[in-house]
N, CA, C and O atoms as a GROMACS GRO file, in nm:
protein
  444
    1MET      N    1  -1.380   0.736  -1.924
    1MET     CA    2  -1.268   0.755  -1.964
    1MET      C    3  -1.189   0.840  -2.014
    1MET      O    4  -1.081   0.812  -2.065
    2LYS      N    5  -1.232   0.940  -2.006
    2LYS     CA    6  -1.182   1.093  -2.047
    2LYS      C    7  -1.064   1.111  -1.956
    2LYS      O    8  -0.973   1.103  -2.039
    3LEU      N    9  -1.004   1.130  -1.839
    3LEU     CA   10  -0.895   1.140  -1.762
    3LEU      C   11  -0.818   1.094  -1.851
    3LEU      O   12  -0.741   1.176  -1.899
    4PHE      N   13  -0.812   0.959  -1.902
    4PHE     CA   14  -0.680   0.887  -1.915
    4PHE      C   15  -0.600   0.903  -2.085
    4PHE      O   16  -0.500   0.846  -2.130
    5PRO      N   17  -0.671   0.983  -2.133
    5PRO     CA   18  -0.552   1.026  -2.264
    5PRO      C   19  -0.552   1.121  -2.238
    5PRO      O   20  -0.607   1.156  -2.343
    6PRO      N   21  -0.539   1.216  -2.182
    6PRO     CA   22  -0.430   1.334  -2.142
    6PRO      C   23  -0.316   1.289  -2.080
    6PRO      O   24  -0.200   1.323  -2.102
    7LEU      N   25  -0.387   1.158  -1.950
    7LEU     CA   26  -0.214   1.206  -1.882
    7LEU      C   27  -0.150   1.077  -2.007
    7LEU      O   28  -0.038   1.029  -1.989
    8SER      N   29  -0.208   1.047  -2.090
    8SER     CA   30  -0.113   0.931  -2.167
    8SER      C   31  -0.148   0.922  -2.314
    8SER      O   32  -0.205   0.822  -2.357
    9PRO      N   33  -0.114   1.028  -2.398
    9PRO     CA   34  -0.192   1.032  -2.525
    9PRO      C   35  -0.132   0.889  -2.591
    9PRO      O   36  -0.219   0.821  -2.647
   10SER      N   37  -0.018   0.842  -2.591
   10SER     CA   38   0.015   0.756  -2.633
   10SER      C   39  -0.053   0.629  -2.654
   10SER      O   40  -0.076   0.584  -2.766
   11LEU      N   41  -0.096   0.552  -2.511
   11LEU     CA   42  -0.187   0.474  -2.497
   11LEU      C   43  -0.271   0.450  -2.619
   11LEU      O   44  -0.290   0.338  -2.667
   12LEU      N   45  -0.336   0.596  -2.680
   12LEU     CA   46  -0.448   0.557  -2.771
   12LEU      C   47  -0.398   0.459  -2.907
   12LEU      O   48  -0.465   0.373  -2.963
   13THR      N   49  -0.220   0.517  -2.947
   13THR     CA   50  -0.180   0.498  -3.018
   13THR      C   51  -0.143   0.328  -2.996
   13THR      O   52  -0.125   0.260  -3.097
   14ILE      N   53  -0.137   0.284  -2.902
   14ILE     CA   54  -0.073   0.102  -2.892
   14ILE      C   55  -0.234   0.014  -2.865
   14ILE      O   56  -0.258  -0.100  -2.906
   15PHE      N   57  -0.341   0.112  -2.777
   15PHE     CA   58  -0.432   0.013  -2.735
   15PHE      C   59  -0.571   0.078  -2.817
   15PHE      O   60  -0.588   0.200  -2.819
   16SER      N   61  -0.657  -0.006  -2.876
   16SER     CA   62  -0.749   0.070  -2.917
   16SER      C   63  -0.866   0.052  -2.824
   16SER      O   64  -0.944   0.146  -2.817
   17GLN      N   65  -0.886  -0.038  -2.764
   17GLN     CA   66  -0.935   0.023  -2.618
   17GLN      C   67  -0.859   0.056  -2.480
   17GLN      O   68  -0.781  -0.004  -2.407
   18LEU      N   69  -0.915   0.172  -2.481
   18LEU     CA   70  -0.904   0.188  -2.322
   18LEU      C   71  -0.926   0.118  -2.179
   18LEU      O   72  -0.856   0.124  -2.078
   19ASN      N   73  -1.085   0.025  -2.213
   19ASN     CA   74  -1.116  -0.026  -2.169
   19ASN      C   75  -1.091  -0.165  -2.132
   19ASN      O   76  -1.138  -0.224  -2.034
   20SER      N   77  -0.993  -0.220  -2.240
   20SER     CA   78  -0.944  -0.359  -2.231
   20SER      C   79  -0.932  -0.415  -2.131
   20SER      O   80  -0.984  -0.337  -2.052
   21PRO      N   81  -0.890  -0.523  -2.060
   21PRO     CA   82  -0.833  -0.577  -1.937
   21PRO      C   83  -0.728  -0.576  -1.919
   21PRO      O   84  -0.690  -0.572  -1.802
   22THR      N   85  -0.601  -0.579  -2.062
   22THR     CA   86  -0.524  -0.576  -2.022
   22THR      C   87  -0.433  -0.365  -2.002
   22THR      O   88  -0.347  -0.325  -1.924
   23CYS      N   89  -0.507  -0.292  -2.107
   23CYS     CA   90  -0.475  -0.147  -2.077
   23CYS      C   91  -0.500  -0.114  -1.948
   23CYS      O   92  -0.415  -0.049  -1.886
   24LEU      N   93  -0.628  -0.157  -1.883
   24LEU     CA   94  -0.702  -0.127  -1.768
   24LEU      C   95  -0.587  -0.179  -1.630
   24LEU      O   96  -0.578  -0.120  -1.523
   25SER      N   97  -0.532  -0.266  -1.659
   25SER     CA   98  -0.443  -0.346  -1.582
   25SER      C   99  -0.288  -0.286  -1.576
   25SER      O  100  -0.217  -0.294  -1.476
   26LEU      N  101  -0.245  -0.222  -1.703
   26LEU     CA  102  -0.177  -0.157  -1.729
   26LEU      C  103  -0.161   0.041  -1.631
   26LEU      O  104  -0.069   0.107  -1.583
   27LEU      N  105  -0.265   0.054  -1.644
   27LEU     CA  106  -0.274   0.180  -1.607
   27LEU      C  107  -0.290   0.188  -1.437
   27LEU      O  108  -0.270   0.286  -1.364
   28ILE      N  109  -0.329   0.064  -1.402
   28ILE     CA  110  -0.377   0.064  -1.277
   28ILE      C  111  -0.195   0.033  -1.201
   28ILE      O  112  -0.153   0.101  -1.108
   29ALA      N  113  -0.111  -0.082  -1.266
   29ALA     CA  114   0.038  -0.062  -1.230
   29ALA      C  115   0.085   0.057  -1.229
   29ALA      O  116   0.121   0.119  -1.128
   30TYR      N  117   0.087   0.105  -1.364
   30TYR     CA  118   0.146   0.201  -1.410
   30TYR      C  119   0.066   0.309  -1.459
   30TYR      O  120   0.012   0.298  -1.568
   31PRO      N  121   0.052   0.421  -1.384
   31PRO     CA  122  -0.092   0.492  -1.390
   31PRO      C  123  -0.032   0.671  -1.465
   31PRO      O  124  -0.069   0.784  -1.434
   32GLY      N  125   0.068   0.623  -1.567
   32GLY     CA  126   0.078   0.752  -1.632
   32GLY      C  127   0.213   0.721  -1.703
   32GLY      O  128   0.265   0.611  -1.685
   33PRO      N  129   0.278   0.830  -1.797
   33PRO     CA  130   0.378   0.784  -1.885
   33PRO      C  131   0.524   0.782  -1.759
   33PRO      O  132   0.598   0.684  -1.761
   34GLU      N  133   0.554   0.906  -1.652
   34GLU     CA  134   0.623   0.898  -1.613
   34GLU      C  135   0.661   0.718  -1.530
   34GLU      O  136   0.757   0.641  -1.540
   35HIS      N  137   0.597   0.716  -1.492
   35HIS     CA  138   0.544   0.516  -1.412
   35HIS      C  139   0.603   0.428  -1.532
   35HIS      O  140   0.683   0.339  -1.502
   36ILE      N  141   0.572   0.444  -1.652
   36ILE     CA  142   0.580   0.354  -1.740
   36ILE      C  143   0.766   0.324  -1.760
   36ILE      O  144   0.843   0.228  -1.757
   37SER      N  145   0.775   0.484  -1.782
   37SER     CA  146   0.938   0.479  -1.835
   37SER      C  147   1.034   0.455  -1.697
   37SER      O  148   1.152   0.422  -1.705
   38HIS      N  149   0.958   0.478  -1.558
   38HIS     CA  150   1.087   0.454  -1.490
   38HIS      C  151   1.076   0.312  -1.460
   38HIS      O  152   1.168   0.260  -1.397
   39ALA      N  153   0.958   0.229  -1.503
   39ALA     CA  154   0.959   0.119  -1.481
   39ALA      C  155   1.048   0.027  -1.574
   39ALA      O  156   1.089  -0.084  -1.542
   40GLY      N  157   1.067   0.078  -1.667
   40GLY     CA  158   1.144   0.014  -1.821
   40GLY      C  159   1.074  -0.126  -1.850
   40GLY      O  160   0.985  -0.159  -1.772
   41GLU      N  161   1.098  -0.186  -1.925
   41GLU     CA  162   1.063  -0.250  -2.057
   41GLU      C  163   1.062  -0.366  -1.974
   41GLU      O  164   0.949  -0.414  -1.988
   42ALA      N  165   1.124  -0.432  -1.901
   42ALA     CA  166   1.094  -0.556  -1.839
   42ALA      C  167   0.975  -0.551  -1.768
   42ALA      O  168   0.888  -0.630  -1.805
   43LYS      N  169   0.950  -0.477  -1.674
   43LYS     CA  170   0.843  -0.439  -1.591
   43LYS      C  171   0.696  -0.461  -1.636
   43LYS      O  172   0.609  -0.535  -1.591
   44VAL      N  173   0.696  -0.354  -1.763
   44VAL     CA  174   0.601  -0.324  -1.810
   44VAL      C  175   0.563  -0.481  -1.926
   44VAL      O  176   0.448  -0.513  -1.954
   45ALA      N  177   0.704  -0.568  -1.982
   45ALA     CA  178   0.613  -0.658  -2.082
   45ALA      C  179   0.573  -0.765  -1.944
   45ALA      O  180   0.466  -0.824  -1.945
   46GLU      N  181   0.666  -0.780  -1.835
   46GLU     CA  182   0.554  -0.898  -1.706
   46GLU      C  183   0.437  -0.828  -1.674
   46GLU      O  184   0.334  -0.888  -1.642
   47SER      N  185   0.444  -0.716  -1.681
   47SER     CA  186   0.283  -0.687  -1.658
   47SER      C  187   0.187  -0.730  -1.769
   47SER      O  188   0.084  -0.794  -1.746
   48LEU      N  189   0.228  -0.692  -1.891
   48LEU     CA  190   0.155  -0.730  -1.997
   48LEU      C  191   0.129  -0.854  -1.962
   48LEU      O  192   0.027  -0.885  -1.901
   49ILE      N  193   0.232  -0.948  -2.002
   49ILE     CA  194   0.219  -1.042  -2.031
   49ILE      C  195   0.128  -1.176  -1.894
   49ILE      O  196   0.087  -1.292  -1.896
   50SER      N  197   0.136  -1.089  -1.818
   50SER     CA  198   0.059  -1.170  -1.699
   50SER      C  199  -0.137  -1.099  -1.734
   50SER      O  200  -0.237  -1.170  -1.723
   51ALA      N  201  -0.139  -0.952  -1.774
   51ALA     CA  202  -0.233  -0.920  -1.788
   51ALA      C  203  -0.344  -1.008  -1.934
   51ALA      O  204  -0.459  -1.053  -1.936
   52SER      N  205  -0.284  -1.002  -1.991
   52SER     CA  206  -0.294  -1.048  -2.137
   52SER      C  207  -0.333  -1.210  -2.177
   52SER      O  208  -0.411  -1.253  -2.262
   53ARG      N  209  -0.220  -1.303  -2.047
   53ARG     CA  210  -0.245  -1.407  -2.071
   53ARG      C  211  -0.156  -1.444  -2.132
   53ARG      O  212  -0.176  -1.541  -2.204
   54GLY      N  213  -0.015  -1.379  -2.128
   54GLY     CA  214   0.089  -1.397  -2.253
   54GLY      C  215   0.051  -1.377  -2.419
   54GLY      O  216   0.125  -1.406  -2.513
   55ARG      N  217  -0.067  -1.326  -2.425
   55ARG     CA  218  -0.083  -1.259  -2.588
   55ARG      C  219   0.015  -1.151  -2.570
   55ARG      O  220   0.070  -1.153  -2.679
   56ILE      N  221   0.066  -1.067  -2.509
   56ILE     CA  222   0.112  -0.967  -2.506
   56ILE      C  223   0.212  -0.925  -2.456
   56ILE      O  224   0.197  -0.941  -2.335
   57GLY      N  225   0.338  -0.864  -2.482
   57GLY     CA  226   0.438  -0.863  -2.416
   57GLY      C  227   0.549  -0.782  -2.437
   57GLY      O  228   0.540  -0.660  -2.426
   58ASN      N  229   0.662  -0.842  -2.470
   58ASN     CA  230   0.786  -0.722  -2.542
   58ASN      C  231   0.783  -0.661  -2.600
   58ASN      O  232   0.840  -0.554  -2.576
   59VAL      N  233   0.700  -0.684  -2.743
   59VAL     CA  234   0.717  -0.564  -2.839
   59VAL      C  235   0.630  -0.424  -2.766
   59VAL      O  236   0.654  -0.308  -2.733
   60VAL      N  237   0.526  -0.512  -2.767
   60VAL     CA  238   0.429  -0.371  -2.682
   60VAL      C  239   0.484  -0.300  -2.590
   60VAL      O  240   0.487  -0.179  -2.610
   61ALA      N  241   0.551  -0.359  -2.448
   61ALA     CA  242   0.628  -0.304  -2.359
   61ALA      C  243   0.730  -0.226  -2.422
   61ALA      O  244   0.777  -0.129  -2.362
   62LYS      N  245   0.769  -0.254  -2.533
   62LYS     CA  246   0.906  -0.144  -2.568
   62LYS      C  247   0.848  -0.057  -2.630
   62LYS      O  248   0.907   0.050  -2.620
   63ALA      N  249   0.705  -0.050  -2.729
   63ALA     CA  250   0.647   0.060  -2.762
   63ALA      C  251   0.601   0.160  -2.653
   63ALA      O  252   0.624   0.280  -2.637
   64LEU      N  253   0.526   0.071  -2.582
   64LEU     CA  254   0.510   0.178  -2.458
   64LEU      C  255   0.629   0.279  -2.398
   64LEU      O  256   0.631   0.401  -2.416
   65VAL      N  257   0.714   0.214  -2.333
   65VAL     CA  258   0.846   0.242  -2.281
   65VAL      C  259   0.856   0.343  -2.376
   65VAL      O  260   0.811   0.442  -2.320
   66GLU      N  261   0.903   0.384  -2.535
   66GLU     CA  262   0.963   0.446  -2.598
   66GLU      C  263   0.873   0.578  -2.599
   66GLU      O  264   0.914   0.691  -2.572
   67ALA      N  265   0.714   0.536  -2.642
   67ALA     CA  266   0.601   0.629  -2.596
   67ALA      C  267   0.610   0.720  -2.495
   67ALA      O  268   0.601   0.841  -2.512
   68ALA      N  269   0.632   0.650  -2.364
   68ALA     CA  270   0.625   0.714  -2.285
   68ALA      C  271   0.728   0.821  -2.264
   68ALA      O  272   0.693   0.926  -2.211
   69GLN      N  273   0.877   0.799  -2.309
   69GLN     CA  274   0.980   0.857  -2.306
   69GLN      C  275   0.955   0.998  -2.392
   69GLN      O  276   1.003   1.108  -2.364
   70GLY      N  277   0.860   0.965  -2.513
   70GLY     CA  278   0.864   1.049  -2.535
   70GLY      C  279   0.717   1.147  -2.542
   70GLY      O  280   0.676   1.224  -2.629
   71SER      N  281   0.677   1.117  -2.448
   71SER     CA  282   0.464   1.161  -2.430
   71SER      C  283   0.474   1.310  -2.425
   71SER      O  284   0.570   1.374  -2.383
   72VAL      N  285   0.372   1.352  -2.468
   72VAL     CA  286   0.365   1.485  -2.437
   72VAL      C  287   0.210   1.502  -2.285
   72VAL      O  288   0.164   1.604  -2.235
   73GLY      N  289   0.173   1.344  -2.257
   73GLY     CA  290   0.106   1.372  -2.138
   73GLY      C  291   0.162   1.414  -2.020
   73GLY      O  292   0.285   1.417  -2.011
   74VAL      N  293   0.089   1.448  -1.924
   74VAL     CA  294   0.077   1.487  -1.825
   74VAL      C  295   0.230   1.374  -1.668
   74VAL      O  296   0.204   1.265  -1.617
   75PHE      N  297   0.306   1.420  -1.654
   75PHE     CA  298   0.403   1.361  -1.596
   75PHE      C  299   0.394   1.400  -1.458
   75PHE      O  300   0.429   1.514  -1.427
   76GLN      N  301   0.343   1.301  -1.354
   76GLN     CA  302   0.290   1.294  -1.262
   76GLN      C  303   0.354   1.313  -1.131
   76GLN      O  304   0.379   1.230  -1.044
   77ARG      N  305   0.380   1.471  -1.136
   77ARG     CA  306   0.445   1.474  -1.000
   77ARG      C  307   0.357   1.502  -0.870
   77ARG      O  308   0.396   1.549  -0.763
   78GLN      N  309   0.271   1.475  -0.895
   78GLN     CA  310   0.119   1.466  -0.796
   78GLN      C  311   0.073   1.350  -0.755
   78GLN      O  312  -0.032   1.303  -0.798
   79PRO      N  313   0.159   1.282  -0.652
   79PRO     CA  314   0.124   1.118  -0.634
   79PRO      C  315  -0.014   1.143  -0.619
   79PRO      O  316  -0.060   1.045  -0.677
   80ALA      N  317  -0.132   1.222  -0.572
   80ALA     CA  318  -0.272   1.180  -0.582
   80ALA      C  319  -0.334   1.188  -0.717
   80ALA      O  320  -0.452   1.155  -0.722
   81LEU      N  321  -0.261   1.235  -0.854
   81LEU     CA  322  -0.287   1.263  -0.935
   81LEU      C  323  -0.300   1.104  -1.002
   81LEU      O  324  -0.412   1.064  -1.035
   82ALA      N  325  -0.194   1.025  -1.019
   82ALA     CA  326  -0.179   0.894  -0.989
   82ALA      C  327  -0.222   0.780  -0.927
   82ALA      O  328  -0.238   0.667  -0.972
   83THR      N  329  -0.243   0.836  -0.787
   83THR     CA  330  -0.367   0.768  -0.724
   83THR      C  331  -0.513   0.715  -0.756
   83THR      O  332  -0.577   0.611  -0.741
   84THR      N  333  -0.534   0.859  -0.816
   84THR     CA  334  -0.637   0.854  -0.886
   84THR      C  335  -0.678   0.803  -0.998
   84THR      O  336  -0.794   0.777  -1.028
   85VAL      N  337  -0.556   0.785  -1.080
   85VAL     CA  338  -0.604   0.685  -1.214
   85VAL      C  339  -0.569   0.546  -1.168
   85VAL      O  340  -0.583   0.487  -1.275
   86SER      N  341  -0.537   0.467  -1.094
   86SER     CA  342  -0.518   0.372  -1.009
   86SER      C  343  -0.672   0.345  -0.969
   86SER      O  344  -0.731   0.245  -1.011
   87ILE      N  345  -0.726   0.431  -0.893
   87ILE     CA  346  -0.822   0.393  -0.824
   87ILE      C  347  -0.938   0.378  -0.965
   87ILE      O  348  -1.007   0.277  -0.980
   88LEU      N  349  -0.943   0.490  -1.056
   88LEU     CA  350  -1.040   0.464  -1.167
   88LEU      C  351  -1.037   0.328  -1.252
   88LEU      O  352  -1.137   0.273  -1.298
   89GLY      N  353  -0.910   0.284  -1.265
   89GLY     CA  354  -0.867   0.193  -1.325
   89GLY      C  355  -0.984   0.097  -1.246
   89GLY      O  356  -1.085   0.046  -1.295
   90GLU      N  357  -0.923   0.089  -1.073
   90GLU     CA  358  -0.979  -0.059  -1.037
   90GLU      C  359  -1.155  -0.015  -1.045
   90GLU      O  360  -1.237  -0.102  -1.017
   91ARG      N  361  -1.191   0.092  -1.076
   91ARG     CA  362  -1.328   0.045  -1.027
   91ARG      C  363  -1.368   0.004  -1.151
   91ARG      O  364  -1.442  -0.094  -1.150
   92ILE      N  365  -1.334   0.060  -1.280
   92ILE     CA  366  -1.394   0.039  -1.394
   92ILE      C  367  -1.347  -0.134  -1.393
   92ILE      O  368  -1.439  -0.212  -1.420
   93VAL      N  369  -1.238  -0.180  -1.370
   93VAL     CA  370  -1.223  -0.347  -1.360
   93VAL      C  371  -1.323  -0.406  -1.302
   93VAL      O  372  -1.360  -0.511  -1.355
   94ALA      N  373  -1.425  -0.340  -1.128
   94ALA     CA  374  -1.500  -0.432  -1.054
   94ALA      C  375  -1.628  -0.386  -1.152
   94ALA      O  376  -1.707  -0.476  -1.183
   95LEU      N  377  -1.649  -0.272  -1.194
   95LEU     CA  378  -1.792  -0.238  -1.254
   95LEU      C  379  -1.824  -0.362  -1.361
   95LEU      O  380  -1.918  -0.441  -1.354
   96THR      N  381  -1.731  -0.356  -1.453
   96THR     CA  382  -1.748  -0.420  -1.555
   96THR      C  383  -1.782  -0.606  -1.520
   96THR      O  384  -1.843  -0.692  -1.583
   97GLY      N  385  -1.700  -0.609  -1.378
   97GLY     CA  386  -1.666  -0.794  -1.359
   97GLY      C  387  -1.859  -0.771  -1.327
   97GLY      O  388  -1.922  -0.868  -1.370
   98ALA      N  389  -1.960  -0.649  -1.254
   98ALA     CA  390  -2.035  -0.671  -1.159
   98ALA      C  391  -2.133  -0.677  -1.294
   98ALA      O  392  -2.215  -0.769  -1.297
   99THR      N  393  -2.128  -0.592  -1.395
   99THR     CA  394  -2.206  -0.579  -1.518
   99THR      C  395  -2.211  -0.688  -1.587
   99THR      O  396  -2.316  -0.709  -1.648
  100GLU      N  397  -2.106  -0.783  -1.596
  100GLU     CA  398  -2.150  -0.898  -1.655
  100GLU      C  399  -2.190  -1.024  -1.556
  100GLU      O  400  -2.255  -1.125  -1.584
  101ARG      N  401  -2.149  -0.998  -1.473
  101ARG     CA  402  -2.225  -1.092  -1.358
  101ARG      C  403  -2.398  -1.057  -1.382
  101ARG      O  404  -2.476  -1.148  -1.411
  102VAL      N  405  -2.445  -0.895  -1.364
  102VAL     CA  406  -2.594  -0.933  -1.388
  102VAL      C  407  -2.640  -0.930  -1.540
  102VAL      O  408  -2.762  -0.920  -1.552
  103GLU      N  409  -2.555  -0.938  -1.677
  103GLU     CA  410  -2.612  -0.960  -1.767
  103GLU      C  411  -2.597  -1.118  -1.785
  103GLU      O  412  -2.675  -1.166  -1.867
  104LYS      N  413  -2.495  -1.222  -1.710
  104LYS     CA  414  -2.550  -1.346  -1.730
  104LYS      C  415  -2.646  -1.388  -1.627
  104LYS      O  416  -2.697  -1.491  -1.670
  105GLU      N  417  -2.709  -1.353  -1.485
  105GLU     CA  418  -2.808  -1.380  -1.424
  105GLU      C  419  -2.916  -1.318  -1.549
  105GLU      O  420  -2.967  -1.410  -1.613
  106ILE      N  421  -2.943  -1.225  -1.579
  106ILE     CA  422  -3.050  -1.170  -1.650
  106ILE      C  423  -3.088  -1.278  -1.757
  106ILE      O  424  -3.198  -1.325  -1.784
  107ALA      N  425  -2.963  -1.305  -1.813
  107ALA     CA  426  -2.958  -1.425  -1.950
  107ALA      C  427  -3.067  -1.570  -1.880
  107ALA      O  428  -3.176  -1.613  -1.917
  108ASP      N  429  -2.969  -1.614  -1.762
  108ASP     CA  430  -3.045  -1.687  -1.705
  108ASP      C  431  -3.170  -1.730  -1.689
  108ASP      O  432  -3.223  -1.834  -1.729
  109LEU      N  433  -3.223  -1.620  -1.613
  109LEU     CA  434  -3.332  -1.578  -1.629
  109LEU      C  435  -3.448  -1.567  -1.707
  109LEU      O  436  -3.563  -1.576  -1.663
  110PHE      N  437  -3.405  -1.541  -1.855
  110PHE     CA  438  -3.502  -1.539  -1.922
  110PHE      C  439  -3.515  -1.670  -2.006
  110PHE      O  440  -3.609  -1.700  -2.080
  111GLN      N  441  -3.408  -1.737  -1.979
  111GLN     CA  442  -3.443  -1.922  -2.038
  111GLN      C  443  -3.521  -1.976  -1.949
  111GLN      O  444  -3.559  -2.092  -1.961
   0.00000   0.00000   0.00000
């Protein structure tokens, strides 16, 4: 996860775990401060509500957009960087799911 904080250091102040499903979903949809800022509060809130199953919404979206607008993170003028962040987020989600399935199978085998 070393790639994400330089892109958007403000995420560290809002999400305690960058590998949480909600944070990863946000990074996949909006892979940097420029994308969050451009999307605006309503779109970011919609993504957060969906990813967190209603636990996170408008308040965090507002904080994210404000943080993104004042961010010292890399503003992605290079589309390849945004694509890389999205792909890495998707890979982390996929690997987390695979790890959980393997751990469940191991637990089932030991019972």
